[in-house]
TORBA-95263 format. One record per atom (N, C-alpha, C): chain; x, y, z; atom name. Coordinates in nm, 4 decimals. Layout:
@c: A | east: X | north: Y | up: Z | a: CA;
...
//
This chain:
@c: A | east: 0.0920 | north: -0.1246 | up: 0.0014 | a: N;
@c: A | east: -0.0287 | north: -0.0342 | up: -0.0149 | a: CA;
@c: A | east: 0.0705 | north: 0.1417 | up: -0.0224 | a: C;
@c: A | east: 0.1994 | north: 0.1169 | up: 0.0552 | a: N;
@c: A | east: 0.2718 | north: 0.2329 | up: 0.0891 | a: CA;
@c: A | east: 0.3534 | north: 0.2699 | up: -0.0335 | a: C;
@c: A | east: 0.3936 | north: 0.1704 | up: -0.1397 | a: N;
@c: A | east: 0.4533 | north: 0.1610 | up: -0.2439 | a: CA;
@c: A | east: 0.3660 | north: 0.2624 | up: -0.3738 | a: C;
@c: A | east: 0.2343 | north: 0.1857 | up: -0.3488 | a: N;
@c: A | east: 0.1092 | north: 0.2308 | up: -0.4340 | a: CA;
@c: A | east: 0.1294 | north: 0.4103 | up: -0.4030 | a: C;
@c: A | east: 0.0725 | north: 0.4517 | up: -0.2494 | a: N;
@c: A | east: 0.0841 | north: 0.5969 | up: -0.2179 | a: CA;
@c: A | east: 0.2124 | north: 0.6615 | up: -0.2835 | a: C;
@c: A | east: 0.3199 | north: 0.5888 | up: -0.2705 | a: N;
@c: A | east: 0.4469 | north: 0.6822 | up: -0.3344 | a: CA;
@c: A | east: 0.4799 | north: 0.6820 | up: -0.4788 | a: C;
@c: A | east: 0.3780 | north: 0.5980 | up: -0.5558 | a: N;
@c: A | east: 0.3988 | north: 0.5973 | up: -0.6865 | a: CA;
@c: A | east: 0.2972 | north: 0.6977 | up: -0.7462 | a: C;
@c: A | east: 0.1814 | north: 0.6893 | up: -0.6616 | a: N;
@c: A | east: 0.0582 | north: 0.8115 | up: -0.6854 | a: CA;
@c: A | east: 0.1691 | north: 0.9425 | up: -0.6692 | a: C;
@c: A | east: 0.1778 | north: 0.9616 | up: -0.5652 | a: N;
@c: A | east: 0.2772 | north: 1.0953 | up: -0.5447 | a: CA;
@c: A | east: 0.3693 | north: 1.1532 | up: -0.6070 | a: C;
@c: A | east: 0.4537 | north: 1.0458 | up: -0.6658 | a: N;
@c: A | east: 0.5720 | north: 1.0652 | up: -0.7571 | a: CA;
@c: A | east: 0.4882 | north: 1.1182 | up: -0.9166 | a: C;
@c: A | east: 0.4100 | north: 1.0404 | up: -0.9063 | a: N;
@c: A | east: 0.3165 | north: 1.0988 | up: -1.0417 | a: CA;
@c: A | east: 0.2815 | north: 1.2260 | up: -1.0408 | a: C;
@c: A | east: 0.1937 | north: 1.2490 | up: -0.9363 | a: N;
@c: A | east: 0.1496 | north: 1.4067 | up: -0.9073 | a: CA;
@c: A | east: 0.2575 | north: 1.5183 | up: -0.9077 | a: C;
@c: A | east: 0.3791 | north: 1.4578 | up: -0.8621 | a: N;
@c: A | east: 0.4981 | north: 1.5624 | up: -0.8622 | a: CA;
@c: A | east: 0.5537 | north: 1.5876 | up: -0.9834 | a: C;
@c: A | east: 0.5741 | north: 1.5105 | up: -1.0778 | a: N;
@c: A | east: 0.5998 | north: 1.4679 | up: -1.2047 | a: CA;
@c: A | east: 0.5157 | north: 1.5582 | up: -1.2823 | a: C;
@c: A | east: 0.3853 | north: 1.5208 | up: -1.2680 | a: N;
@c: A | east: 0.2797 | north: 1.6277 | up: -1.3478 | a: CA;
@c: A | east: 0.3066 | north: 1.7909 | up: -1.2935 | a: C;
@c: A | east: 0.3078 | north: 1.8013 | up: -1.2134 | a: N;
@c: A | east: 0.2958 | north: 1.9487 | up: -1.1417 | a: CA;
@c: A | east: 0.4253 | north: 2.0190 | up: -1.2101 | a: C;
@c: A | east: 0.5563 | north: 1.9716 | up: -1.2046 | a: N;
@c: A | east: 0.6393 | north: 2.0021 | up: -1.2405 | a: CA;
@c: A | east: 0.6372 | north: 2.0205 | up: -1.4129 | a: C;
@c: A | east: 0.5883 | north: 1.9474 | up: -1.4723 | a: N;
@c: A | east: 0.5781 | north: 1.9796 | up: -1.6418 | a: CA;
@c: A | east: 0.4864 | north: 2.0399 | up: -1.6579 | a: C;
@c: A | east: 0.3352 | north: 2.1024 | up: -1.5719 | a: N;
@c: A | east: 0.2818 | north: 2.1941 | up: -1.5637 | a: CA;
@c: A | east: 0.3500 | north: 2.3287 | up: -1.5560 | a: C;
@c: A | east: 0.4692 | north: 2.3213 | up: -1.4326 | a: N;
@c: A | east: 0.5250 | north: 2.4617 | up: -1.4228 | a: CA;
@c: A | east: 0.6077 | north: 2.4707 | up: -1.5487 | a: C;
@c: A | east: 0.6805 | north: 2.3681 | up: -1.5536 | a: N;
@c: A | east: 0.7815 | north: 2.4103 | up: -1.6857 | a: CA;
@c: A | east: 0.7201 | north: 2.4451 | up: -1.7966 | a: C;
@c: A | east: 0.5966 | north: 2.3999 | up: -1.8413 | a: N;
@c: A | east: 0.4960 | north: 2.4600 | up: -1.9607 | a: CA;
@c: A | east: 0.4824 | north: 2.5918 | up: -1.9433 | a: C;
@c: A | east: 0.4354 | north: 2.6570 | up: -1.8213 | a: N;
@c: A | east: 0.3922 | north: 2.7730 | up: -1.7990 | a: CA;
@c: A | east: 0.4722 | north: 2.8649 | up: -1.8330 | a: C;
@c: A | east: 0.6085 | north: 2.8178 | up: -1.7878 | a: N;
@c: A | east: 0.7203 | north: 2.9115 | up: -1.7799 | a: CA;
@c: A | east: 0.7607 | north: 2.9572 | up: -1.8829 | a: C;
@c: A | east: 0.7514 | north: 2.8376 | up: -1.9969 | a: N;
@c: A | east: 0.7875 | north: 2.8332 | up: -2.1244 | a: CA;
@c: A | east: 0.6978 | north: 2.9339 | up: -2.2216 | a: C;
@c: A | east: 0.5508 | north: 2.8976 | up: -2.1873 | a: N;
@c: A | east: 0.4464 | north: 2.9425 | up: -2.2624 | a: CA;
@c: A | east: 0.3644 | north: 3.0600 | up: -2.2011 | a: C;
@c: A | east: 0.3940 | north: 3.0736 | up: -2.0759 | a: N;
@c: A | east: 0.3399 | north: 3.1811 | up: -2.0065 | a: CA;
@c: A | east: 0.1904 | north: 3.1332 | up: -1.9719 | a: C;
@c: A | east: 0.0608 | north: 3.1285 | up: -1.9060 | a: N;
@c: A | east: -0.0020 | north: 3.0636 | up: -1.8722 | a: CA;
@c: A | east: -0.1003 | north: 3.0446 | up: -1.9677 | a: C;
@c: A | east: -0.1477 | north: 3.1575 | up: -2.0497 | a: N;
@c: A | east: -0.2517 | north: 3.1552 | up: -2.1857 | a: CA;
@c: A | east: -0.2157 | north: 3.0886 | up: -2.2774 | a: C;
@c: A | east: -0.0944 | north: 3.0940 | up: -2.2836 | a: N;
@c: A | east: -0.0341 | north: 2.9830 | up: -2.4082 | a: CA;
@c: A | east: -0.0177 | north: 2.8508 | up: -2.3756 | a: C;
@c: A | east: -0.0122 | north: 2.8193 | up: -2.2607 | a: N;
@c: A | east: -0.0035 | north: 2.6647 | up: -2.1921 | a: CA;
@c: A | east: -0.1546 | north: 2.6113 | up: -2.1897 | a: C;
@c: A | east: -0.2489 | north: 2.6977 | up: -2.1819 | a: N;
@c: A | east: -0.3688 | north: 2.6776 | up: -2.1600 | a: CA;
@c: A | east: -0.3891 | north: 2.6384 | up: -2.2747 | a: C;
@c: A | east: -0.3870 | north: 2.6880 | up: -2.3607 | a: N;
@c: A | east: -0.4351 | north: 2.7007 | up: -2.5298 | a: CA;
@c: A | east: -0.4085 | north: 2.5749 | up: -2.5880 | a: C;
@c: A | east: -0.2711 | north: 2.5652 | up: -2.5368 | a: N;
@c: A | east: -0.1913 | north: 2.4223 | up: -2.5646 | a: CA;
@c: A | east: -0.2856 | north: 2.3180 | up: -2.5629 | a: C;
@c: A | east: -0.3078 | north: 2.3066 | up: -2.4097 | a: N;
@c: A | east: -0.3635 | north: 2.2253 | up: -2.3253 | a: CA;
@c: A | east: -0.4907 | north: 2.1603 | up: -2.3929 | a: C;
@c: A | east: -0.5701 | north: 2.2491 | up: -2.3843 | a: N;
@c: A | east: -0.7060 | north: 2.2587 | up: -2.4642 | a: CA;
@c: A | east: -0.6986 | north: 2.1841 | up: -2.6299 | a: C;
@c: A | east: -0.6360 | north: 2.2487 | up: -2.6704 | a: N;
@c: A | east: -0.6028 | north: 2.1891 | up: -2.8302 | a: CA;
@c: A | east: -0.5847 | north: 2.0411 | up: -2.8310 | a: C;
@c: A | east: -0.4602 | north: 2.0168 | up: -2.7081 | a: N;
@c: A | east: -0.4353 | north: 1.8893 | up: -2.7316 | a: CA;
@c: A | east: -0.5498 | north: 1.7838 | up: -2.6962 | a: C;
@c: A | east: -0.6604 | north: 1.8298 | up: -2.5565 | a: N;
@c: A | east: -0.7826 | north: 1.7544 | up: -2.5508 | a: CA;
@c: A | east: -0.8807 | north: 1.7767 | up: -2.6875 | a: C;
@c: A | east: -0.8658 | north: 1.8561 | up: -2.7210 | a: N;
@c: A | east: -0.9706 | north: 1.8646 | up: -2.8570 | a: CA;
@c: A | east: -0.8965 | north: 1.7608 | up: -2.9491 | a: C;
@c: A | east: -0.7799 | north: 1.7572 | up: -3.0071 | a: N;
@c: A | east: -0.7115 | north: 1.6484 | up: -3.0754 | a: CA;
@c: A | east: -0.7286 | north: 1.5083 | up: -3.0201 | a: C;
@c: A | east: -0.7253 | north: 1.4939 | up: -2.9139 | a: N;
@c: A | east: -0.7377 | north: 1.3674 | up: -2.8438 | a: CA;
@c: A | east: -0.8626 | north: 1.3151 | up: -2.8564 | a: C;
@c: A | east: -0.9797 | north: 1.4280 | up: -2.8435 | a: N;
@c: A | east: -1.1295 | north: 1.3452 | up: -2.8744 | a: CA;
@c: A | east: -1.1666 | north: 1.3699 | up: -2.9866 | a: C;
@c: A | east: -1.1456 | north: 1.4343 | up: -3.0622 | a: N;
@c: A | east: -1.1667 | north: 1.4161 | up: -3.1885 | a: CA;
@c: A | east: -1.2824 | north: 1.5392 | up: -3.1758 | a: C;
@c: A | east: -1.2554 | north: 1.6123 | up: -3.1142 | a: N;
@c: A | east: -1.3944 | north: 1.7482 | up: -3.1002 | a: CA;
@c: A | east: -1.3963 | north: 1.8451 | up: -3.2101 | a: C;
@c: A | east: -1.5166 | north: 1.8291 | up: -3.3244 | a: N;
@c: A | east: -1.4812 | north: 1.9255 | up: -3.4305 | a: CA;
@c: A | east: -1.5341 | north: 2.0626 | up: -3.4158 | a: C;
@c: A | east: -1.4298 | north: 2.1336 | up: -3.4433 | a: N;
@c: A | east: -1.4339 | north: 2.3233 | up: -3.4160 | a: CA;
@c: A | east: -1.5338 | north: 2.3774 | up: -3.5279 | a: C;
@c: A | east: -1.4861 | north: 2.2765 | up: -3.6481 | a: N;
@c: A | east: -1.5819 | north: 2.3799 | up: -3.7613 | a: CA;
@c: A | east: -1.6984 | north: 2.2636 | up: -3.7908 | a: C;
@c: A | east: -1.8087 | north: 2.3487 | up: -3.8089 | a: N;
@c: A | east: -1.9103 | north: 2.2692 | up: -3.8402 | a: CA;
@c: A | east: -1.9243 | north: 2.1926 | up: -3.9502 | a: C;
@c: A | east: -2.0088 | north: 2.1127 | up: -3.9949 | a: N;
@c: A | east: -1.9889 | north: 2.0053 | up: -4.1328 | a: CA;
@c: A | east: -2.0695 | north: 2.0891 | up: -4.2334 | a: C;
@c: A | east: -2.1638 | north: 2.1713 | up: -4.1575 | a: N;
@c: A | east: -2.2594 | north: 2.2403 | up: -4.2547 | a: CA;
@c: A | east: -2.2847 | north: 2.3688 | up: -4.2182 | a: C;
@c: A | east: -2.2396 | north: 2.4622 | up: -4.2583 | a: N;
@c: A | east: -2.2536 | north: 2.6249 | up: -4.2421 | a: CA;
@c: A | east: -2.3798 | north: 2.6940 | up: -4.2607 | a: C;
@c: A | east: -2.4787 | north: 2.7597 | up: -4.2109 | a: N;
@c: A | east: -2.6015 | north: 2.8124 | up: -4.2467 | a: CA;
@c: A | east: -2.5923 | north: 2.9546 | up: -4.2362 | a: C;
@c: A | east: -2.6327 | north: 3.0060 | up: -4.3489 | a: N;
@c: A | east: -2.6327 | north: 3.1543 | up: -4.3698 | a: CA;
@c: A | east: -2.7710 | north: 3.2130 | up: -4.4294 | a: C;
@c: A | east: -2.8217 | north: 3.3389 | up: -4.3727 | a: N;
@c: A | east: -2.9015 | north: 3.3554 | up: -4.4323 | a: CA;
@c: A | east: -2.8645 | north: 3.4918 | up: -4.5353 | a: C;
@c: A | east: -2.7618 | north: 3.5192 | up: -4.5984 | a: N;
@c: A | east: -2.6898 | north: 3.5958 | up: -4.6778 | a: CA;
@c: A | east: -2.7550 | north: 3.5645 | up: -4.8382 | a: C;
@c: A | east: -2.7801 | north: 3.7212 | up: -4.8979 | a: N;
@c: A | east: -2.7871 | north: 3.6822 | up: -5.0416 | a: CA;
@c: A | east: -2.9030 | north: 3.6481 | up: -5.0666 | a: C;
@c: A | east: -3.0081 | north: 3.6143 | up: -5.0287 | a: N;
@c: A | east: -3.1310 | north: 3.5619 | up: -5.0288 | a: CA;
@c: A | east: -3.1617 | north: 3.4223 | up: -5.0565 | a: C;
@c: A | east: -3.0585 | north: 3.3622 | up: -4.9544 | a: N;
@c: A | east: -3.0743 | north: 3.2392 | up: -4.9728 | a: CA;
@c: A | east: -3.1898 | north: 3.1940 | up: -4.8543 | a: C;
@c: A | east: -3.1637 | north: 3.0543 | up: -4.8723 | a: N;
@c: A | east: -3.2928 | north: 2.9916 | up: -4.7661 | a: CA;
@c: A | east: -3.2325 | north: 2.9446 | up: -4.6662 | a: C;
@c: A | east: -3.1144 | north: 2.9668 | up: -4.6389 | a: N;
@c: A | east: -3.0158 | north: 2.9241 | up: -4.5114 | a: CA;
@c: A | east: -3.0132 | north: 2.7866 | up: -4.4447 | a: C;
@c: A | east: -3.1531 | north: 2.7667 | up: -4.3773 | a: N;
@c: A | east: -3.1785 | north: 2.6693 | up: -4.2922 | a: CA;
@c: A | east: -3.2070 | north: 2.5340 | up: -4.4218 | a: C;
@c: A | east: -3.2820 | north: 2.5566 | up: -4.5002 | a: N;
@c: A | east: -3.3212 | north: 2.4571 | up: -4.5823 | a: CA;
@c: A | east: -3.1472 | north: 2.4048 | up: -4.6717 | a: C;
@c: A | east: -3.0864 | north: 2.5165 | up: -4.7320 | a: N;
@c: A | east: -2.9678 | north: 2.4527 | up: -4.7906 | a: CA;
@c: A | east: -2.8496 | north: 2.3573 | up: -4.6693 | a: C;
@c: A | east: -2.8956 | north: 2.4405 | up: -4.5494 | a: N;
@c: A | east: -2.7893 | north: 2.3362 | up: -4.4218 | a: CA;
@c: A | east: -2.8770 | north: 2.1830 | up: -4.3899 | a: C;
@c: A | east: -3.0203 | north: 2.2010 | up: -4.4057 | a: N;
@c: A | east: -3.0704 | north: 2.0469 | up: -4.4006 | a: CA;
@c: A | east: -2.9982 | north: 1.9719 | up: -4.5624 | a: C;
@c: A | east: -3.0406 | north: 2.0590 | up: -4.6467 | a: N;
@c: A | east: -3.0258 | north: 1.9761 | up: -4.7812 | a: CA;
@c: A | east: -2.8747 | north: 1.9166 | up: -4.7670 | a: C;
@c: A | east: -2.7843 | north: 1.9948 | up: -4.7168 | a: N;
@c: A | east: -2.6251 | north: 1.9686 | up: -4.6713 | a: CA;
@c: A | east: -2.5768 | north: 1.8477 | up: -4.6086 | a: C;
@c: A | east: -2.6894 | north: 1.8253 | up: -4.5057 | a: N;
@c: A | east: -2.6600 | north: 1.7141 | up: -4.4261 | a: CA;
@c: A | east: -2.7468 | north: 1.5797 | up: -4.5203 | a: C;
@c: A | east: -2.8285 | north: 1.6374 | up: -4.5327 | a: N;
@c: A | east: -2.8913 | north: 1.4738 | up: -4.5901 | a: CA;
@c: A | east: -2.7985 | north: 1.4738 | up: -4.6944 | a: C;
@c: A | east: -2.7468 | north: 1.5307 | up: -4.7797 | a: N;
@c: A | east: -2.6289 | north: 1.4602 | up: -4.9149 | a: CA;
@c: A | east: -2.4938 | north: 1.4172 | up: -4.8305 | a: C;
@c: A | east: -2.4744 | north: 1.4499 | up: -4.7387 | a: N;
@c: A | east: -2.3474 | north: 1.4204 | up: -4.6370 | a: CA;
@c: A | east: -2.4071 | north: 1.3053 | up: -4.5897 | a: C;
@c: A | east: -2.5397 | north: 1.2634 | up: -4.5118 | a: N;
@c: A | east: -2.5560 | north: 1.1471 | up: -4.4681 | a: CA;
@c: A | east: -2.5448 | north: 1.0300 | up: -4.5602 | a: C;
@c: A | east: -2.6317 | north: 1.0861 | up: -4.6943 | a: N;
@c: A | east: -2.6307 | north: 1.0048 | up: -4.8469 | a: CA;
@c: A | east: -2.5084 | north: 0.9239 | up: -4.8817 | a: C;
@c: A | east: -2.4233 | north: 1.0343 | up: -4.8912 | a: N;
@c: A | east: -2.2799 | north: 1.0097 | up: -4.8981 | a: CA;
@c: A | east: -2.2290 | north: 0.9042 | up: -4.7997 | a: C;
@c: A | east: -2.2215 | north: 0.9464 | up: -4.6741 | a: N;
@c: A | east: -2.1566 | north: 0.8496 | up: -4.5440 | a: CA;
@c: A | east: -2.1951 | north: 0.6922 | up: -4.5757 | a: C;
@c: A | east: -2.3471 | north: 0.6982 | up: -4.5932 | a: N;
@c: A | east: -2.4203 | north: 0.5627 | up: -4.6285 | a: CA;
@c: A | east: -2.3573 | north: 0.4794 | up: -4.7302 | a: C;
@c: A | east: -2.3378 | north: 0.5390 | up: -4.8460 | a: N;
@c: A | east: -2.2605 | north: 0.5019 | up: -4.9884 | a: CA;
@c: A | east: -2.1448 | north: 0.4405 | up: -4.9713 | a: C;
@c: A | east: -2.0560 | north: 0.5418 | up: -4.9001 | a: N;
@c: A | east: -1.9142 | north: 0.4955 | up: -4.8629 | a: CA;
@c: A | east: -1.9141 | north: 0.3555 | up: -4.7805 | a: C;
@c: A | east: -2.0266 | north: 0.3769 | up: -4.6888 | a: N;
@c: A | east: -2.0075 | north: 0.2419 | up: -4.5910 | a: CA;
@c: A | east: -2.0152 | north: 0.1245 | up: -4.6698 | a: C;
@c: A | east: -2.1425 | north: 0.1206 | up: -4.7480 | a: N;
@c: A | east: -2.1585 | north: 0.0099 | up: -4.8416 | a: CA;
@c: A | east: -2.0415 | north: -0.0312 | up: -4.9188 | a: C;
@c: A | east: -1.9986 | north: 0.0765 | up: -4.9696 | a: N;
@c: A | east: -1.8735 | north: 0.0227 | up: -5.0607 | a: CA;
@c: A | east: -1.7487 | north: -0.0483 | up: -5.0061 | a: C;
@c: A | east: -1.7429 | north: -0.0358 | up: -4.8857 | a: N;
@c: A | east: -1.6219 | north: -0.0605 | up: -4.8167 | a: CA;
@c: A | east: -1.6295 | north: -0.2167 | up: -4.8021 | a: C;
//
């Protein structure tokens, strides 16, 4: 039990040391941005939407967006069948 506690403590200290080194080199805001982007990348979070909806230029924005989603879904289904 004592060995496990020491391992946990050593891991925590190593993480804290790495955090301090990161903040020193990138400053707190830069390091925070880097950490957030790392999480975004690891978890495959989408930042840019698949379909953009806009009402500019007399377009029917929402309808265009829904049609875009339908085309994307159809394309995905066809690609899945072809694999």
